[in-house]
N, C-alpha and C positions, 0 to 999 in steps of 0.2 A: 615593393610592391613585385617584384620580378620573381619572387619564389611563388606567391599565390597564384601567377599564370603559369606556371608550368604543367597544368592538368587541366581538361574540360571543366573539372569541376570547380577547380579555381577562378576561368574564365565567368562559369556562370555566376558563380557568390558574386562578382565583381559585377556583371551587365544587372542581377537580380537584385542588389543594392540601389541600384539607381533610380531617382524618382520616377524618372517620364522615360516613357518608350521611344525613344531618338534612335537614329540610323546609327548603324554598325560598319563603320567604316576600316578598310584594313588596307594599308600602305607598306610598300617594301621599298627600297632603295633607289628602286626605277619609277617610282610613283604611285600615286593613288592606283587601287584595283579598281576597274572601271564599274559605276554604277548599274545595276542589276546583275550584278553577279549571281552566280547560283551553288548554292552546296550542293555538290554532284554525290557524296560520298564521305562517310564516317566508316574509318577501318580501325580495327584492332589487329595491330601485327606483330607476328612473334618470330624473333630474331633470337640464332642461335649462332654464337661467331668463335673462331680461334683469330687470335691476336699473334702479332710478329714475334710475340715472346710465348708463344705455344700455350698461353690461358684460353682457357673456353671460357666464355660468358652465355647468358640466354634472360634474355627479356622482353617484354613487352611494349608497345607505344600506339599511343592513338593518332590516326594521321586523318585530317578534314580535309577534304580536296575542295577546291573552288573553281569556277568554271568563269575568266575574264568575261564580265559584262561590257557591252557595247553602249547600250541604252537604258536610259530607267533610274531609280534610285536606289542606293545601297538599302538593304534588307533591313529592317528595323532588329532592335535588340530582342524584342519576345519571340519574334518569327523564329531569329538565331537560336534563341533558347528552348524553343517547341520541340525544334528538328533535334537539337541536342538532347533533350531528355527524351523524347521519344528514342531516340538511338541505343540510349543509357538503360532503359527497359528492356529493349532487345538484345543488347550485347553486355555482359557481366564485364563489370571492372572498365568499362570504356572511360569513365570519367575519372580514373584512379591514378593511371599511367603518365607518362611524360607526352608531353603534347607538341604534334608537329601539324603545319599546315602546308600543303601540295597547291602550288598553283604557277604559273605561265601567264605573263602579261601578253595579251592578245591570243594566247593558248597555242603557243608558240616553244613546244618543248614542257618539260616540268621540273620545275627545281622543289627543294623542301626546306621549311623556313620554320623556325623559332618564334615566341613572343619574344619580342624587346621589351614595348614598354605600352602601355595604355594610358591612354587621356581621355578626359570626357569636358564636356561644355560646349556649348550652342546645340543644343540638343543633340547631340551624337558621342558616339563613344568610337573613339581610333587604336586600334590594335597595328601598332607598328611591328612588322615581321622582318626578321633578319637572317640571314644564310649563316649554318654553320661552316665551320672547315674542317677537315680530316686531322686526325692526333694519332699520335703513337702512344697507346695506353700504358704498356709499360714505363715507358718512360715519364710517360705524364705522373705516374705513380712512384715513380723514382726507382723501379724496380730492374732498370738498367745500367750499366755501367760502362765506359769505353770500351772495356776489352771484355764485354758479353760476350759468350757463345750462345746466348738465347736466338738471336736473329742476325748477330752482324761481328761474332767473334772471329777468329784465326780462320781465312779461308774463305770466310764470305764477304759480300762486298757491302761496305760501310754505307751505310743509308742516311738520312739526315736526321732520325729517331737516333740512332746510335753513334752518332759521332763523337 
């Protein structure tokens, strides 16, 4: 199911397939996001990057920003779906690109999460969010060898991705 949860359209497909209008609960490794949370913003982010191997990349992501709630009940699945559907009318392709959530426990700092899993039961849907980690794209793609000059060859400092 993880593949279906990588876009906003995928999340909405799962939410809309549920028979009831239960609560939508978000959870991170630190615990549940407080009831009464608020969807503050849906953004389409355009990223153009260059990695340590000199490769240029260009992509878009959707970010859903959540404001931690201290009181109240979690949002209903139908309310979240209505917010997302309205936003997708206004911003083309918002539902089709990789999805991330931005959130901070007690609204201190801001972290980026991706959906790890979704469970349903007891009149609620739970989205478990996990933090990503930094990666060396050329090393992950097998493009760098130990003696590579792309980012860490002769005269360059050895880094973890090129060791």
